[in-house]
PLY file of the C-alpha trace (Angstrom):
ply
format ascii 1.0
element vertex 62
property float x
property float y
property float z
element edge 61
property int vertex1
property int vertex2
end_header
-99.47 36.94 -44.98
-97.53 37.07 -41.72
-96.06 40.32 -40.48
-93.15 40.76 -38.11
-93.22 43.12 -35.16
-90.80 45.45 -36.95
-93.14 45.62 -39.93
-96.02 46.50 -37.62
-94.05 49.54 -36.47
-94.04 50.98 -39.98
-97.52 51.90 -41.13
-98.67 51.41 -44.67
-99.61 54.73 -46.25
-103.24 55.42 -47.04
-104.12 55.42 -50.73
-105.41 58.92 -51.39
-106.77 57.84 -54.77
-109.51 55.86 -53.01
-111.17 58.95 -51.55
-114.30 60.29 -53.22
-113.51 63.96 -53.74
-117.08 64.64 -54.86
-118.88 63.38 -51.75
-121.02 65.75 -49.74
-120.38 65.67 -46.01
-122.17 67.49 -43.20
-120.91 70.20 -40.86
-118.49 71.69 -43.36
-116.24 68.64 -43.42
-113.97 68.25 -46.40
-112.24 65.19 -47.78
-108.97 66.84 -46.73
-110.18 66.76 -43.10
-110.89 63.02 -43.30
-107.51 62.35 -44.93
-105.72 64.34 -42.23
-107.57 62.51 -39.44
-106.74 59.13 -40.99
-103.07 60.06 -41.37
-102.94 61.20 -37.74
-104.55 57.96 -36.59
-102.15 55.81 -38.64
-99.22 57.79 -37.21
-100.62 57.24 -33.71
-100.87 53.48 -34.27
-97.30 53.40 -35.61
-96.13 55.27 -32.52
-97.92 52.85 -30.19
-96.55 49.81 -32.05
-93.03 51.24 -31.95
-93.24 52.00 -28.23
-94.54 48.52 -27.43
-91.89 46.90 -29.60
-89.08 48.96 -28.00
-90.27 48.19 -24.45
-91.05 44.51 -25.07
-89.05 43.26 -28.07
-89.60 39.64 -27.05
-93.41 40.00 -26.90
-95.19 37.73 -29.36
-98.56 38.30 -30.92
-101.37 35.89 -30.13
0 1
1 2
2 3
3 4
4 5
5 6
6 7
7 8
8 9
9 10
10 11
11 12
12 13
13 14
14 15
15 16
16 17
17 18
18 19
19 20
20 21
21 22
22 23
23 24
24 25
25 26
26 27
27 28
28 29
29 30
30 31
31 32
32 33
33 34
34 35
35 36
36 37
37 38
38 39
39 40
40 41
41 42
42 43
43 44
44 45
45 46
46 47
47 48
48 49
49 50
50 51
51 52
52 53
53 54
54 55
55 56
56 57
57 58
58 59
59 60
60 61
């Protein structure tokens, strides 16, 4: 499947149903912490993609 640059600026949401809510993690981590970190990272990537697309709309992917 080929994506356009505009599509790359809109992140696909994470599927929260794929998290194991019964896992045991160290250091007091909770599944909610991992979800929040992943959401922040996806938002960051969307921001970067949007900024690059706005600054260089004619830029093509390799």
